[in-house]
N, C-alpha and C positions, 0 to 999 in steps of 0.2 A: 258794405261798400256802396250799395244803392239803397239809401234809406228814404228815398222819396216815396210818397204813397202811390200805390198802383193807380188810384183814381184821385185826381185833384178836384175836390168837390166844387170849389169856387169856379174854376175854369169850365168844368163839366156843366154846371148849372147855367153859366153864362151862355154857353153854346146851345144848350137846350132851350133857353129862353129866346135866343136869337132865331133858331130854326124851327121851333115848335114841333108839330107833328112829324115833320120831315127828319128830325134828328135821329129817330130810331132806324130809319132806312139808311141814312148816311153812315151811322155806326156799323150797320151790317156790312156795308161796302168797305168800311175801314178795317173791320176785323179780317175779312177775306184778303183784301189788298195787302195788309200788313204781313199776314202769314206768308203770302206769296213773295213779297219783297224780301223777307228774311230768308226764305228758302233759296231764292235766286242769289242773294248776297253770299250765302254759304257756299253754293256751288261755284260761284265766281271766285271767291277767296281760295277755295281748294284748288283751282286751276293753276294758281301761281303765275298766271299771265298778267302783265302789268295793265293791259287794256281791260281785262276782266276785273281786276282789282279797282280800277277807276270806276267801272260800272257799279261794283259793289258799294263803293264810297258814295256814288250818286243815289243808290237805293236807300242807303242808311241815312243820308242827309235829308232826303225827302221824307222818310219815315220819322225822323227826329222832329221835323217841323210839324208834320201832320199829327203826331202823337201829342205834342205840346198843345196844339190848338184844340184837340178834343178832350184834353184833360188826362191823358195817359202819361203822367209825369215820370214814373219809373222807367217805362219803355223809352221815353225820350232821352233820359239820362244814360241808359245803356247804349242806345244808338250813338249818342255823343261820344261815349267812351270808346266804342268800336271805331268810330271815325278817327279819333285821336291815335289809336293804335295803328290804323292803316296809314295815316299820314306820317307816323314815326317809323314806317317801314317794318312793322312787326305784325303784319296781317295774320300770321299764323296764330298769334294770341287772340286776335279779334274773333276768329272762328270759334274759340272756346266760349264766347259769350252769346252765340246764337241761341242755344238752349235756354239761357237765362232770359234773353229777350222774348222768346216764345212763351216762357212761363209768365213773364210780366204781361204779355198780351192776353193770355188766358185769364189771368187774375183781373185785369182791367175789364175784359169782356164780362166776366162773372159779376163784378161789382156794378158795372154799367147796367146790365140787364136787371139786376136786383133793384137798383135805384129807379129805373124806368118801369119796374114791375112787368117785365117781358117774360 
């Protein structure tokens, strides 16, 4: 279903070139923030409160864009899919993709650190 690479090499290298030495620190913040956003989205979706689901949608939308910009293509695609499920009013299905998103984040982190030799 999500056949995008965990790490989009072209986008990753473009951001690395743009940020230089600061890229590793920015990625560390991205890894932590992304995991936090996914956990928050999960708890908000489980609450079944429409305001909480709107907050989950905001977290996923932000994460989708951030993921795309750093080269986490698969994570971005998963977040886009979860957004679509929430908008279609099937948020309970979106919850099932949190673990998939966390796995994509871990794979991106692993590949990013290997690429940067961290």
